[in-house]
N, C-alpha and C positions, 0 to 999 in steps of 0.2 A: 870565422864563418866559412862554411863549406862552399865549394865552387862547382860549377858544372864540369862534369868529367871525373870528379872525385869518386873513388870506389869506397863504399861504406858497407857496414853490416847493420841490419835492423833485427834485433832479437826476435826470435820465433818466426822470422821470415827468411833470413839468409842475407847474402851479399848482393849488391846491385851497384849501379852507376847513377849518379845524379845527372839526370838528363835535362833538367831545367829547374827554374824557380818561377813559380806562377803566383799571381795574386788572385784570391777568390774571396767573395763575400759570403760569410756564414753568420746567420742570425743578425744581419745588418751590420756586421763588423768586417772590415777588410783585413785579410791576413795573407802573409807570404807563406808558400808551401814549397818544400823540396819535392820534385817529381823524381821518384826513384824507380828506375827501370830494372826489373829483376830478370836476369837472363834465363834462369831455370823456371819454367812455367810461363814465361813471357808475360809476367804480371807487371802492372804499374801501380805504385803505392805513393800516396801523397802524405807528407809529414809536415806539420806546422814548424816553420823555421824556429819560432820562439820556444818550442817544446822538444826539439831534437835531442838535446842533451839529457833531459829528464827521462826520455823513453829508452835511452841507452844506445842511441846511434853512435857508432864508433868506426874507426879506421879498420881496414882489412889487416890481418896479422902480417908480421914481417918474418924473416928467416928464423928468429928466435921463437916466435909463435908456432911456426911449422915444426921445429924441433920438439916443442912441448907437446903438440898434438901427436907427433910420432911416438914420444915416450908413453903417452896415455894409451895409444892403440897397442903398444907392445906390453904394457903392464898387464898382470893377471886381472881378470874381471873381479868385480865386487859382487858378492852374493848377498842380495837383499832378502832378508827373511820377511815372511808375512804373505798376505794375499796379493793377487795380481793388482787389486785396487789400491792397496797401500804402496806397492812398487810403482804403479802408474803415477800416482800423485807425487811421490818422491822424485821420480824421473822428470815429470813435468816441471816441478819446481826448479830443478837443476837447469833445465833448458831455458827457462824464463830468465835466468841470471844473465844470459847473453854471452857468457864466457865460453869460448870455443872449446876449451879443455873439458868443461862440464858436458857440452854437447857430444864431444868425442867419447867420453866415458859412458854416457847413456847409450850411444850407438854400439860401442864395444860390448857392454853388458847385455843389451837386448839381442844382439847378434848371437852371442854365445848361448844365451838362454834359449833362443829359438832353435839353435842347432841341437841342443840337448833335449829339449822338450818344447813343443810348439807353444808360442806365446798367444795370448788372447788377441782378439781383433782390435781392442783399444790399444794394447801395447804394440801391435803391428803398425797401426797408424802413427803412433809416437816414434817408432823406429824409422818408418819412412820419412817422417818430418825431420828427425835428427840427421839422417843421412843426407837429405836434401839441403839442410842448413850447412852441414859440414862440407859437402861437395861444393856448394855455391861459393863459399869463402875460399876454399883451397884452390878452386879454378883460378881465382884472381891472384892468390898468394903465389901459386906455382907458375902461372901463365900456361896452363895445360887445359886439355879438354875434360869435360866431366868423366868420360870413359877412362882416360889416363889417370885421373884422380882416384876413381873407384878401384882401378887395378892396383894402384899404389897402396890404398887402404887394405884391400883384400890380401895383398902380399904381406903386409905387416901382421895382419891377424893370423895368417897361415903360419908365419914364422913362430908365432906365439902359441901354436897348437890348435888353432881354430881352422879345421879344414873347410874349404869353401863349399 
């Protein structure tokens, strides 16, 4: 069982800290909830303790995970054929996996695509979400500020031929 103070990642929301465990009554049934404080966006999320594993709540990545994210950001982008709608749904599906490397790949691909040819507003929202999720976890993994993490990411993308 997770403890207060643990740093965890909630897929499609990003990383946060378990600020508490509270009991609430829902539909006449008492349940325990993790109270997850999300530092980016200053959001508070409540997750049923008995369902935390099913929704993909996981620990923040370690050094090995950071290396894997670095490799993804340095890899050449994947060009997805088809309409923006098809790309959007493929990217959304990858992000829902909760895998930080999938989120990094979505961010990398959309950043490149936006620099070559402006992306749609739907893809722009997806890119913003991917960057938020990625930065929120890397802030905890690196013990750095969001700006330092974004600078690190931009540096990797620039090395790979993606001018900022």
